Residue frames relative to the residue before (quaternion, step in Angstrom):
aa qw qx qy qz dx dy dz
M 1.0000 0.0000 0.0000 0.0000 0.00 0.00 0.00
M 0.4725 -0.6939 0.4685 0.2751 3.58 -0.89 0.95
D 0.3453 -0.7256 0.5629 0.1934 3.55 -0.95 0.95
I 0.0159 -0.8226 0.5649 -0.0628 3.57 -0.41 1.27
Q 0.1478 -0.7734 0.6122 0.0721 3.55 -1.07 0.82
I 0.2051 -0.7662 0.6009 0.0988 3.56 -0.96 0.95
G 0.3284 -0.7977 0.4780 0.1655 3.57 -0.67 1.12
D 0.8254 0.0131 0.0548 0.5618 3.61 0.88 -0.89
L 0.1617 -0.8337 0.5243 0.0631 3.57 0.12 1.32
I 0.5290 0.6501 -0.4097 0.3601 3.59 1.17 -0.46
Q 0.6091 0.5822 -0.3512 0.4083 3.58 1.11 -0.65
L 0.5002 0.6474 -0.4310 0.3807 3.61 1.23 -0.19
N 0.5093 0.6543 -0.4178 0.3715 3.59 1.21 -0.36
W 0.6108 0.5764 -0.3526 0.4127 3.60 1.15 -0.53
L 0.4921 0.6749 -0.4298 0.3429 3.61 1.23 -0.17
W 0.5127 0.6381 -0.4320 0.3787 3.61 1.19 -0.27
L 0.5692 0.5988 -0.3863 0.4102 3.59 1.21 -0.37
V 0.5902 0.6033 -0.3689 0.3893 3.61 1.13 -0.60
P 0.7037 0.4131 -0.2998 0.4943 3.67 0.70 -0.88
L 0.5958 0.5549 -0.3675 0.4494 3.60 1.11 -0.58
C 0.6476 0.5160 -0.3115 0.4662 3.57 1.00 -0.82
I 0.6662 0.4962 -0.3053 0.4656 3.58 0.92 -0.89
A 0.6506 0.5141 -0.3153 0.4616 3.58 0.95 -0.88
T 0.6341 0.5271 -0.3260 0.4623 3.58 1.02 -0.77
G 0.6513 0.5195 -0.3110 0.4575 3.58 0.98 -0.82
V 0.6554 0.5001 -0.3100 0.4736 3.59 0.96 -0.89
Y 0.6486 0.5168 -0.3162 0.4607 3.57 0.96 -0.86
A 0.6385 0.5347 -0.3314 0.4434 3.59 1.00 -0.79
V 0.6390 0.5220 -0.3245 0.4624 3.59 0.99 -0.81
V 0.6914 0.4786 -0.2817 0.4622 3.58 0.81 -1.03
A 0.6722 0.5049 -0.3042 0.4481 3.59 0.90 -0.95
T 0.6396 0.5267 -0.3285 0.4535 3.60 1.02 -0.78
R 0.6552 0.5126 -0.3157 0.4564 3.59 0.92 -0.86
R 0.6722 0.4925 -0.3041 0.4617 3.58 0.89 -0.89
A 0.6520 0.5156 -0.3238 0.4518 3.58 0.95 -0.80
R 0.6554 0.5034 -0.3139 0.4675 3.59 0.98 -0.79
Q 0.6511 0.5200 -0.3173 0.4527 3.56 1.03 -0.77
R 0.6625 0.4880 -0.3090 0.4769 3.58 1.05 -0.69
F 0.6496 0.5573 -0.3164 0.4092 3.59 1.09 -0.65
A 0.8078 -0.0721 0.0902 0.5780 3.58 0.94 -0.86
T 0.5797 -0.5775 0.4382 0.3720 3.53 -1.28 0.37
A 0.7004 -0.5082 0.3091 0.3945 3.52 -1.26 0.44
D 0.6973 0.4733 -0.2984 0.4480 3.62 0.98 -0.75
L 0.7155 0.4258 -0.2582 0.4900 3.62 1.25 -0.33
I 0.5074 0.7020 -0.4099 0.2859 3.56 1.18 -0.51
G 0.6767 0.5074 -0.2975 0.4428 3.56 1.00 -0.79
R 0.6535 0.5269 -0.3151 0.4427 3.55 1.22 -0.45
V 0.7858 0.3685 -0.1699 0.4668 3.61 0.97 -0.87
L 0.7647 0.2849 -0.1751 0.5508 3.62 1.19 -0.38
P 0.5362 -0.6057 0.4675 0.3566 3.58 -1.13 0.58
P 0.5710 -0.6113 0.4103 0.3631 3.59 -1.07 0.54
T 0.2076 -0.7480 0.6149 0.1390 3.54 -1.23 0.56
S 0.2063 -0.7732 0.5899 0.1079 3.55 -1.20 0.55
S 0.3399 -0.7449 0.5423 0.1881 3.58 -0.52 1.19
R 0.6251 0.5458 -0.3426 0.4404 3.54 1.07 -0.72
R 0.6405 0.5217 -0.3278 0.4583 3.58 1.02 -0.78
L 0.6680 0.4893 -0.3004 0.4735 3.59 0.93 -0.88
F 0.6262 0.5309 -0.3306 0.4655 3.57 1.07 -0.77
L 0.6518 0.5108 -0.3118 0.4658 3.58 0.99 -0.85
R 0.6424 0.5192 -0.3261 0.4597 3.60 0.96 -0.82
T 0.6386 0.5259 -0.3206 0.4613 3.58 1.01 -0.82
L 0.6598 0.5012 -0.3113 0.4653 3.59 0.94 -0.87
L 0.6454 0.5236 -0.3270 0.4498 3.59 0.96 -0.78
V 0.6728 0.4785 -0.3032 0.4758 3.60 0.90 -0.86
A 0.6592 0.5033 -0.3150 0.4613 3.60 0.92 -0.88
G 0.6569 0.5092 -0.3110 0.4609 3.58 0.95 -0.83
S 0.6535 0.5048 -0.3211 0.4637 3.58 0.97 -0.79
L 0.6223 0.5370 -0.3413 0.4559 3.60 1.08 -0.70
V 0.6316 0.5243 -0.3293 0.4666 3.59 1.00 -0.82
L 0.6826 0.4840 -0.2897 0.4645 3.58 0.89 -0.90
L 0.6330 0.5237 -0.3358 0.4607 3.60 1.03 -0.71
V 0.6350 0.5115 -0.3283 0.4768 3.61 1.04 -0.73
L 0.6370 0.5172 -0.3244 0.4706 3.60 0.99 -0.78
A 0.6330 0.5068 -0.3328 0.4813 3.58 1.09 -0.64
L 0.6613 0.5299 -0.3077 0.4327 3.59 1.02 -0.80
I 0.6792 0.5009 -0.3123 0.4362 3.62 0.98 -0.72
D 0.4083 -0.7595 0.4424 0.2464 3.58 1.28 0.14
V 0.0620 0.8060 -0.5791 0.1062 3.56 0.53 1.20
R 0.0173 -0.8020 0.5962 -0.0309 3.57 -0.87 1.00
W 0.1401 0.7592 -0.6328 0.0596 3.54 -1.15 0.67
G 0.7360 0.3631 -0.3093 0.4804 3.53 -1.23 0.55
K 0.1976 -0.8146 0.5376 0.0916 3.59 -0.44 1.18
V 0.0743 -0.7732 0.6291 0.0301 3.54 -1.16 0.76
W 0.4238 -0.6843 0.5337 0.2595 3.56 -1.18 0.61
R 0.0109 -0.7936 0.6078 -0.0246 3.56 -0.96 0.94
D 0.3220 -0.7005 0.5998 0.2143 3.53 -1.18 0.66
V 0.0746 -0.8219 0.5643 -0.0197 3.54 -0.47 1.27
P 0.3691 -0.7264 0.5268 0.2421 3.63 -0.70 1.00
Q 0.2472 -0.7732 0.5724 0.1158 3.55 -0.95 0.92
K 0.0620 0.7880 -0.6065 0.0856 3.54 -0.85 1.03
G 0.3803 0.7171 -0.5214 0.2631 3.56 -0.90 0.86
I 0.5190 -0.5960 0.4950 0.3611 3.53 -1.25 -0.55
E 0.4015 -0.6679 0.5629 0.2754 3.51 -1.32 0.26
V 0.0588 -0.8087 0.5846 -0.0278 3.55 -0.70 1.15
M 0.1147 -0.7786 0.6151 0.0466 3.55 -0.74 1.07
F 0.2276 -0.7682 0.5867 0.1172 3.57 -0.62 1.15
V 0.1368 -0.7723 0.6181 0.0525 3.55 -0.90 0.98
L 0.0677 -0.8385 0.5395 -0.0361 3.56 -0.37 1.30
D 0.3433 -0.7215 0.5742 0.1786 3.53 -0.85 1.06
V 0.0300 -0.8098 0.5859 -0.0115 3.60 -0.65 1.14
S 0.3135 0.7527 -0.5160 0.2623 3.58 1.18 0.51
R 0.6783 -0.5218 0.3283 0.3998 3.58 -1.22 0.40
S 0.5818 0.5881 -0.3868 0.4074 3.60 1.11 -0.52
M 0.6128 0.5580 -0.3464 0.4395 3.60 1.21 -0.46
L 0.5804 0.5623 -0.3812 0.4491 3.58 1.30 0.02
A 0.4108 0.7079 -0.4716 0.3281 3.58 1.28 -0.02
E 0.3505 -0.7961 0.4759 0.1304 3.52 -0.95 0.98
D 0.3244 0.7359 -0.5350 0.2588 3.59 0.98 0.75
T 0.6773 0.2735 -0.2802 0.6229 3.57 1.35 0.08
T 0.4565 -0.7081 0.4761 0.2520 3.58 -1.15 0.56
P 0.5445 -0.2996 -0.7748 0.1161 1.60 -1.49 2.04
N 0.7657 -0.1054 0.0256 0.6340 3.59 1.25 -0.47
R 0.7250 -0.4538 0.2908 0.4287 3.56 -1.29 0.22
L 0.6632 0.5181 -0.3189 0.4360 3.59 0.90 -0.88
S 0.6664 0.4893 -0.3081 0.4707 3.60 0.88 -0.88
R 0.6372 0.5172 -0.3318 0.4652 3.57 1.00 -0.77
A 0.6480 0.5178 -0.3204 0.4575 3.60 0.96 -0.83
K 0.6351 0.5242 -0.3294 0.4620 3.60 0.98 -0.82
Q 0.6610 0.5075 -0.3086 0.4585 3.57 0.95 -0.87
Q 0.6456 0.5201 -0.3219 0.4573 3.57 1.02 -0.76
I 0.6258 0.5143 -0.3336 0.4822 3.59 1.05 -0.71
S 0.6611 0.5116 -0.3048 0.4564 3.58 0.91 -0.92
D 0.6457 0.5132 -0.3192 0.4667 3.58 1.00 -0.80
T 0.6328 0.5241 -0.3268 0.4670 3.58 1.05 -0.72
I 0.6295 0.5387 -0.3256 0.4556 3.58 0.99 -0.86
D 0.6360 0.5552 -0.3284 0.4236 3.58 1.01 -0.81
E 0.6776 0.4829 -0.2876 0.4743 3.60 1.18 -0.47
M 0.6136 0.5972 -0.3344 0.3937 3.58 1.24 -0.29
A 0.0187 0.7670 -0.6414 0.0046 3.53 -1.25 0.54
G 0.8287 0.1398 -0.1301 0.5261 3.56 -0.24 1.26
D 0.5722 0.5842 -0.3928 0.4207 3.60 1.18 -0.32
R 0.3518 -0.6913 0.5822 0.2436 3.53 -1.25 0.49
V 0.1109 -0.8066 0.5800 0.0271 3.55 -0.97 0.86
G 0.0574 -0.7737 0.6304 0.0257 3.53 -1.18 0.69
L 0.2630 -0.7744 0.5597 0.1342 3.58 -1.26 0.32
V 0.0541 -0.7512 0.6578 0.0101 3.51 -0.99 1.01
V 0.1182 -0.7743 0.6180 0.0674 3.58 -0.89 0.93
F 0.0083 -0.8166 0.5766 -0.0259 3.54 -1.07 0.71
A 0.0189 0.7053 -0.7082 -0.0258 3.45 -1.45 0.44
G 0.8072 -0.0164 0.0446 0.5884 3.61 -0.26 -1.25
T 0.7470 0.1456 -0.1216 0.6371 3.57 1.30 -0.34
A 0.3140 -0.7323 0.5694 0.2025 3.56 -1.29 0.21
R 0.0143 0.7887 -0.6143 0.0177 3.55 -1.13 0.69
Q 0.4382 -0.6631 0.5353 0.2860 3.54 -1.16 0.65
Q 0.2400 -0.8088 0.5273 0.1008 3.55 -0.45 1.25
V 0.7882 0.0689 -0.0199 0.6112 3.60 1.04 -0.80
P 0.3552 -0.7139 0.5560 0.2346 3.61 -0.70 1.00
L 0.6833 -0.4811 0.3427 0.4291 3.57 -1.22 0.37
T 0.1061 0.7932 -0.5822 0.1440 3.53 -0.81 1.08
S 0.3216 -0.7165 0.5740 0.2315 3.56 -1.27 0.29
H 0.5080 0.6120 -0.4312 0.4259 3.59 1.29 0.26
Y 0.2128 -0.8500 0.4713 0.1006 3.53 0.19 1.33
E 0.6447 0.5308 -0.3413 0.4314 3.61 0.95 -0.75
D 0.6405 0.5016 -0.3265 0.4812 3.59 0.98 -0.79
F 0.6182 0.5445 -0.3369 0.4559 3.56 1.03 -0.79
K 0.6822 0.4958 -0.2970 0.4479 3.60 0.85 -0.94
Q 0.6259 0.5402 -0.3473 0.4426 3.59 1.01 -0.73
T 0.6637 0.4765 -0.3026 0.4908 3.57 0.98 -0.81
L 0.6169 0.5613 -0.3417 0.4332 3.58 0.99 -0.82
D 0.6559 0.5299 -0.3135 0.4367 3.59 0.93 -0.87
S 0.7210 0.4832 -0.2494 0.4295 3.59 1.05 -0.73
V 0.5936 0.5990 -0.3832 0.3767 3.63 1.14 -0.35
G 0.1297 0.7680 -0.6187 0.1031 3.53 -1.29 0.54
P 0.7809 -0.3048 0.2229 0.4976 3.61 -1.20 -0.29
H 0.6221 0.5557 -0.3373 0.4364 3.58 1.18 -0.53
S 0.5668 0.6416 -0.3724 0.3584 3.61 1.22 -0.34
V 0.7456 0.2671 -0.1829 0.5825 3.61 1.23 -0.32
R 0.5205 -0.6978 0.4126 0.2681 3.55 -1.07 0.75
M 0.7717 0.3092 -0.1677 0.5299 3.58 1.10 -0.55
G 0.4029 -0.6939 0.5419 0.2498 3.53 -1.06 0.79
G 0.4670 0.6500 -0.5103 0.3145 3.54 -1.29 0.23
S 0.2869 -0.7421 0.5702 0.2045 3.55 -1.22 -0.44
R 0.0841 0.7968 -0.5866 0.1181 3.56 -0.23 1.32
L 0.1854 -0.8371 0.5116 0.0553 3.50 0.16 1.40
G 0.6222 0.5596 -0.3438 0.4260 3.59 1.01 -0.74
D 0.6444 0.5114 -0.3162 0.4724 3.59 1.00 -0.82
A 0.6387 0.5333 -0.3253 0.4492 3.59 1.04 -0.78
I 0.6428 0.5153 -0.3267 0.4632 3.59 0.99 -0.80
A 0.6565 0.5070 -0.3095 0.4649 3.58 0.96 -0.86
T 0.6473 0.5141 -0.3166 0.4653 3.60 0.98 -0.82
A 0.6560 0.5083 -0.3082 0.4652 3.58 0.98 -0.84
A 0.6491 0.5256 -0.3208 0.4466 3.60 0.96 -0.84
D 0.6789 0.4813 -0.2874 0.4742 3.59 1.05 -0.70
G 0.6449 0.5756 -0.3151 0.3918 3.59 1.20 -0.34
F 0.5185 0.6430 -0.4282 0.3667 3.60 1.21 -0.07
L 0.5042 -0.6789 0.4554 0.2783 3.55 -1.02 0.88
S 0.7671 0.3117 -0.1590 0.5377 3.56 0.92 -0.93
K 0.3228 -0.7562 0.5402 0.1793 3.56 -1.03 0.77
T 0.4881 0.6318 -0.4572 0.3919 3.58 1.24 0.11
N 0.5183 -0.6869 0.4336 0.2674 3.55 -1.19 0.54
D 0.8021 0.4327 -0.2361 0.3371 3.48 -1.51 -0.15
H 0.7331 0.3441 -0.3012 0.5034 3.60 1.00 0.52
K 0.6061 0.5615 -0.3364 0.4519 3.58 1.25 0.35
A 0.0211 -0.7904 0.6121 -0.0155 3.53 -1.13 0.78
I 0.1859 -0.7334 0.6425 0.1214 3.53 -1.22 0.67
V 0.1161 -0.7715 0.6238 0.0465 3.55 -0.92 0.98
I 0.1257 -0.8140 0.5667 0.0212 3.57 -0.49 1.24
L 0.0615 -0.7751 0.6285 0.0188 3.55 -0.92 0.96
T 0.2727 0.7597 -0.5216 0.2765 3.56 -0.35 1.28
D 0.4871 -0.6248 0.5052 0.3423 3.55 -1.31 0.10
G 0.5876 -0.6485 0.3321 0.3519 3.56 1.30 0.19
E 0.4837 0.6613 -0.4521 0.3525 3.58 1.22 -0.03
D 0.0290 0.8028 -0.5921 0.0643 3.59 -0.98 0.85
Q 0.2676 -0.7640 0.5725 0.1302 3.54 -1.13 0.78
E 0.7538 -0.4495 0.2300 0.4204 3.55 0.31 1.34
S 0.3699 0.7291 -0.4942 0.2955 3.58 0.88 0.96
E 0.4074 -0.7494 0.4343 0.2896 3.59 1.33 0.19
P 0.0189 0.8429 -0.5369 0.0316 3.61 0.63 1.07
L 0.6315 0.5386 -0.3498 0.4345 3.61 1.01 -0.70
R 0.6398 0.5131 -0.3217 0.4731 3.59 1.01 -0.77
A 0.6527 0.5071 -0.3118 0.4687 3.60 0.96 -0.87
A 0.6480 0.5205 -0.3191 0.4553 3.59 1.02 -0.77
K 0.6488 0.5110 -0.3186 0.4652 3.60 0.94 -0.85
L 0.6454 0.5215 -0.3135 0.4618 3.58 1.01 -0.82
A 0.6538 0.5110 -0.3120 0.4627 3.60 0.97 -0.84
A 0.6749 0.4928 -0.2952 0.4631 3.57 1.00 -0.77
S 0.7161 0.4626 -0.2658 0.4501 3.59 0.87 -0.90
E 0.7530 0.4017 -0.2158 0.4744 3.60 0.93 -0.84
H 0.8106 0.2515 -0.1083 0.5177 3.59 1.03 -0.73
G 0.4370 -0.7176 0.4508 0.3014 3.61 1.22 -0.03
I 0.3664 0.7524 -0.4685 0.2831 3.57 1.15 0.61
R 0.2151 -0.7397 0.6238 0.1323 3.55 -1.00 0.90
I 0.1971 -0.8043 0.5558 0.0729 3.57 -0.88 0.95
F 0.1244 -0.7701 0.6247 0.0339 3.52 -0.90 1.06
T 0.1405 -0.8170 0.5581 0.0348 3.57 -0.72 1.06
I 0.1172 -0.7692 0.6268 0.0417 3.54 -1.05 0.88
G 0.1861 -0.8145 0.5453 0.0678 3.56 -0.50 1.23
L 0.1003 -0.8019 0.5886 0.0218 3.56 -0.86 1.03
G 0.6629 0.4955 -0.3859 0.4077 3.54 -1.12 0.75
D 0.5822 -0.5814 0.4475 0.3506 3.50 -1.31 0.40
M 0.3606 -0.7713 0.4901 0.1866 3.57 -0.78 1.05
D 0.7187 0.4578 -0.2508 0.4594 3.61 1.09 -0.59
Q 0.8150 0.2320 -0.1128 0.5189 3.56 0.47 -1.20
G 0.2900 -0.7612 0.5270 0.2425 3.56 0.99 -0.80
A 0.2898 -0.7382 0.5771 0.1951 3.55 -1.29 -0.32
R 0.5289 -0.6137 0.4827 0.3327 3.54 -1.26 0.49
I 0.4004 -0.7117 0.5334 0.2205 3.55 -1.26 0.52
P 0.2608 -0.8006 0.5166 0.1554 3.63 -0.35 1.17
V 0.0228 -0.7579 0.6517 0.0195 3.53 -1.23 0.65
Q 0.3678 -0.7007 0.5635 0.2371 3.53 -1.28 0.45
S 0.0699 0.7837 -0.6112 0.0854 3.56 -0.78 1.05
D 0.8294 -0.0714 -0.0116 0.5539 3.56 -0.63 1.20
N 0.6597 -0.5426 0.2826 0.4365 3.54 0.97 1.01
Q 0.6027 0.5154 -0.3768 0.4787 3.55 1.18 0.54
R 0.4403 -0.6866 0.5175 0.2588 3.52 -1.10 0.74
Q 0.0665 0.7826 -0.6134 0.0826 3.53 -0.74 1.14
Y 0.3852 -0.7067 0.5413 0.2434 3.56 -1.31 -0.07
V 0.5914 -0.5911 0.4216 0.3508 3.53 -1.13 0.77
Q 0.0932 -0.7994 0.5931 0.0216 3.56 -0.98 0.95
H 0.0863 -0.7626 0.6379 0.0641 3.55 -1.26 0.50
D 0.8270 -0.0485 -0.0422 0.5585 3.54 -0.64 1.22
G 0.7298 -0.4587 0.2320 0.4509 3.53 0.97 0.92
Q 0.6685 0.4604 -0.2988 0.5019 3.59 1.26 0.02
Q 0.5006 -0.6438 0.4844 0.3168 3.55 -1.06 0.76
V 0.3807 -0.7285 0.5318 0.2038 3.53 -1.01 0.93
W 0.1441 -0.7658 0.6231 0.0673 3.54 -0.96 0.98
S 0.2100 -0.7971 0.5601 0.0825 3.53 -0.70 1.16
K 0.0892 -0.7969 0.5971 0.0201 3.58 -0.89 1.01
L 0.5585 -0.5826 0.4742 0.3518 3.52 -1.29 0.44
N 0.1634 -0.7591 0.6248 0.0817 3.56 -0.89 1.04
G 0.0859 -0.8545 0.5121 0.0166 3.56 0.13 1.29
K 0.5234 0.6711 -0.4089 0.3293 3.59 1.18 -0.43
V 0.7011 0.4560 -0.2785 0.4721 3.57 0.79 -0.99
L 0.6359 0.5303 -0.3325 0.4514 3.60 1.04 -0.72
Q 0.6492 0.5054 -0.3163 0.4722 3.57 1.02 -0.73
Q 0.6327 0.5272 -0.3282 0.4626 3.59 1.03 -0.76
I 0.6382 0.5284 -0.3269 0.4546 3.59 0.96 -0.86
A 0.6793 0.4904 -0.2927 0.4609 3.58 0.87 -0.95
T 0.6625 0.5167 -0.3093 0.4455 3.59 0.94 -0.86
E 0.6997 0.4868 -0.2710 0.4472 3.58 0.90 -0.91
T 0.7528 0.3672 -0.2049 0.5063 3.62 1.15 -0.44
N 0.4931 -0.6801 0.4151 0.3494 3.58 1.26 0.36
G 0.4419 0.6803 -0.4604 0.3606 3.54 1.06 0.83
A 0.4315 -0.6611 0.5230 0.3213 3.57 -0.98 -0.83
Y 0.2654 -0.7419 0.5967 0.1522 3.54 -1.17 0.71
I 0.1065 -0.7857 0.6086 0.0303 3.56 -0.80 1.07
P 0.1893 -0.8062 0.5516 0.0997 3.62 -0.29 1.22
A 0.1395 -0.8338 0.5303 0.0635 3.58 0.29 1.24
G 0.1632 -0.8171 0.5344 0.1416 3.56 1.02 -0.77
T 0.7418 -0.3330 0.2849 0.5076 3.55 -0.74 -1.12
K 0.5653 0.6142 -0.3750 0.4033 3.59 1.27 0.08
R 0.5150 -0.5996 0.5098 0.3396 3.52 -1.32 0.31
V 0.1946 -0.7821 0.5871 0.0761 3.53 -0.96 0.93
N 0.4013 -0.6876 0.5495 0.2535 3.55 -1.00 0.85
M 0.2428 -0.8197 0.5046 0.1203 3.56 -0.14 1.32
A 0.5245 0.5976 -0.4271 0.4306 3.60 1.20 -0.26
D 0.6612 0.4873 -0.3041 0.4825 3.59 0.99 -0.82
V 0.6369 0.5270 -0.3312 0.4549 3.59 1.01 -0.79
Y 0.6728 0.4977 -0.3065 0.4536 3.58 0.90 -0.91
H 0.7457 0.4079 -0.2385 0.4697 3.59 0.69 -1.06
G 0.6956 0.4862 -0.2873 0.4440 3.59 1.07 -0.62
Y 0.8029 0.2355 -0.1043 0.5377 3.59 1.12 -0.60
I 0.7698 0.4110 -0.2332 0.4291 3.57 0.37 -1.29
A 0.6901 0.5042 -0.2924 0.4291 3.59 0.84 -0.95
K 0.6110 0.5720 -0.3519 0.4191 3.59 1.21 -0.31
V 0.4464 0.6482 -0.4719 0.3973 3.57 1.27 0.04
E 0.5556 -0.6393 0.4123 0.3356 3.58 -0.89 0.92
Q 0.3478 -0.7558 0.5236 0.1836 3.55 -0.87 1.01
Q 0.1668 -0.7606 0.6140 0.1295 3.54 -1.31 0.26
E 0.5184 -0.6146 0.4966 0.3270 3.52 -1.30 0.39
F 0.2230 -0.7503 0.6098 0.1241 3.55 -0.89 1.01
E 0.6678 -0.4728 0.3621 0.4465 3.57 -1.25 0.06
M 0.6196 -0.5542 0.4074 0.3782 3.55 -1.23 0.54
A 0.2295 -0.7532 0.6021 0.1323 3.54 -1.07 0.81
R 0.2594 -0.7572 0.5815 0.1455 3.57 -0.88 0.97
I 0.0550 -0.8341 0.5469 -0.0471 3.54 -0.41 1.28
N 0.2470 -0.7415 0.6094 0.1338 3.53 -0.99 0.96
S 0.1038 0.8332 -0.5260 0.1354 3.57 -0.09 1.29
Y 0.5910 -0.5684 0.4443 0.3608 3.52 -1.31 0.43
E 0.4263 -0.6963 0.5241 0.2424 3.55 -1.15 0.73
A 0.4334 -0.7009 0.5053 0.2560 3.57 -0.82 1.01
R 0.1238 -0.8169 0.5628 0.0260 3.59 -0.90 0.96
F 0.2665 0.8023 -0.5065 0.1696 3.60 1.16 0.38
Q 0.6255 0.5711 -0.3495 0.4006 3.60 1.04 -0.72
W 0.5650 0.5960 -0.3852 0.4209 3.60 1.21 -0.44
F 0.7195 0.3904 -0.2332 0.5250 3.59 1.17 -0.53
L 0.6328 0.5544 -0.3377 0.4220 3.58 1.05 -0.72
A 0.6592 0.5335 -0.3185 0.4235 3.61 0.88 -0.91
P 0.7105 0.4188 -0.2961 0.4817 3.68 0.72 -0.86
A 0.5813 0.5709 -0.3825 0.4358 3.61 1.13 -0.55
L 0.6705 0.4844 -0.2929 0.4796 3.58 0.95 -0.86
L 0.6322 0.5294 -0.3296 0.4598 3.58 1.04 -0.74
M 0.6524 0.5078 -0.3140 0.4669 3.58 1.01 -0.77
L 0.6303 0.5111 -0.3339 0.4796 3.59 1.05 -0.69
L 0.6359 0.5143 -0.3216 0.4772 3.59 1.03 -0.77
A 0.6399 0.5209 -0.3201 0.4656 3.60 1.00 -0.81
E 0.6272 0.5378 -0.3378 0.4508 3.59 1.04 -0.76
I 0.6360 0.5192 -0.3230 0.4707 3.58 1.03 -0.77
V 0.6500 0.5174 -0.3139 0.4597 3.58 0.96 -0.86
V 0.6635 0.5071 -0.3043 0.4584 3.58 0.92 -0.93
S 0.6871 0.4997 -0.2928 0.4388 3.59 0.92 -0.88
T 0.7481 0.3852 -0.2126 0.4967 3.60 1.10 -0.62
W 0.4507 0.6981 -0.4547 0.3206 3.60 1.24 -0.05
P 0.5070 -0.6720 0.4337 0.3214 3.65 -0.80 0.96
R 0.3706 -0.7196 0.5470 0.2136 3.54 -1.05 0.86
R 0.4387 -0.6671 0.5293 0.2871 3.57 -1.09 0.66
R 0.4240 -0.6964 0.5192 0.2562 3.56 -0.96 0.86
S 0.4557 -0.6885 0.4954 0.2698 3.51 -0.98 0.86
A 0.6525 -0.5142 0.3791 0.4076 3.58 -1.25 0.36
T 0.6189 0.5520 -0.3405 0.4431 3.56 1.08 -0.73
Q 0.6694 0.4941 -0.2963 0.4690 3.55 0.96 -0.92
Q 0.6378 0.5310 -0.3347 0.4465 3.56 0.99 -0.81
G 0.6590 0.5045 -0.3057 0.4666 3.56 0.99 -0.82
F 0.6523 0.5157 -0.3095 0.4613 3.53 1.08 -0.85
G 0.6653 0.4910 -0.2988 0.4764 3.54 1.01 -0.79
G 0.6186 0.5732 -0.3470 0.4103 3.61 1.13 -0.61
N 0.5372 0.6408 -0.3989 0.3764 3.60 1.19 -0.33
E 0.5164 0.6605 -0.4190 0.3485 3.54 1.24 -0.40
G 0.6997 0.4779 -0.2821 0.4499 3.64 1.07 -0.61
L 0.5396 0.6383 -0.4034 0.3723 3.63 1.25 -0.08
G 0.5490 -0.5857 0.4719 0.3647 3.51 -1.20 0.34
D 0.7110 -0.4650 0.3047 0.4305 3.52 -1.33 0.21
G 0.6766 0.4979 -0.3084 0.4463 3.53 0.92 -0.82
Q 0.6489 0.5188 -0.3148 0.4589 3.52 0.96 -0.85
Q 0.6349 0.5399 -0.3320 0.4418 3.60 1.01 -0.81
V 0.6694 0.5057 -0.2994 0.4545 3.51 0.94 -0.91
N 0.6552 0.5148 -0.3146 0.4547 3.55 0.96 -0.86
E 0.6470 0.5201 -0.3241 0.4537 3.61 1.00 -0.82
T 0.6607 0.5117 -0.3088 0.4542 3.53 0.96 -0.91
T 0.6368 0.5313 -0.3190 0.4588 3.54 1.08 -0.85
R 0.6551 0.5258 -0.3142 0.4424 3.54 1.01 -0.86
V 0.6518 0.5065 -0.3178 0.4664 3.57 0.96 -0.78
A 0.6555 0.5223 -0.3172 0.4438 3.53 0.93 -0.90
A 0.6363 0.5375 -0.3269 0.4465 3.54 1.10 -0.76
């Protein structure tokens, strides 16, 4: 069985034009017959009007309808037969640094800060084409969860599964996460690497600003920071205990976590990046990617050998155009004059008396 791939099934919606075309053709045939019948009687119609051919109009309708079907098949991007291609890879390397500490479970964003951060990363990935992406998660420790890759779907599957359970120690050591991310880049050359940090900005004396300056000076890394959470009031941190919903406490008091945007802004400024204070609002990550991240200088990666389906749209486009051309030929092809018309036209050579007598005879 032939292995076929369909690129864009939505284009099948254009098939509604086919029955519309056929209905228009049928209506044209019926309307033409009725108009001719109203214009003259059956014995005179052949003398005063040129002949019409229902078969010719039917053929033209079939040609147009068939060409429309073939054009729709070309639009849906039918592919079959795989071929190997060497595709040059060009882009940037982006390491996402995701805070998975318990404070990211605060619900001042919907449904919580961690889920919002994951969605923002996924939205950014959707805008990429050719870039390599990696993932570092951190809380009290940092670990590289996904090495740099261009397999976006695999990256997203891992992203969905991470959480506070992904690291062994609680807390928030942003500086360690920056250092881990900087060590995770494949190339040691400068000017094509970026780190995107998504966090509420809390840190436990890990010197994140120092780590950021070191990454920028030694590796040419630009750091973009996205701050999540309410900056003024903050929010409590929910936990599950004995199947009951409770909140994190310290010295008998509930802990309220707030966005610390100051340190995130300093990191972005010192590394020629950008700080996006998302807070509790939704951010259009397409604008963030194209406005900031994508402006990092790109580099040529090694050639990728891809086994892809061969596009076959031309197999449908060529006959569709031929059918449209045939319809034009059929519509403009000279009609043969009927014997009645030839006889009627032959009266032009008769004398005046003969013409009158012929007309009288027909009228009778």
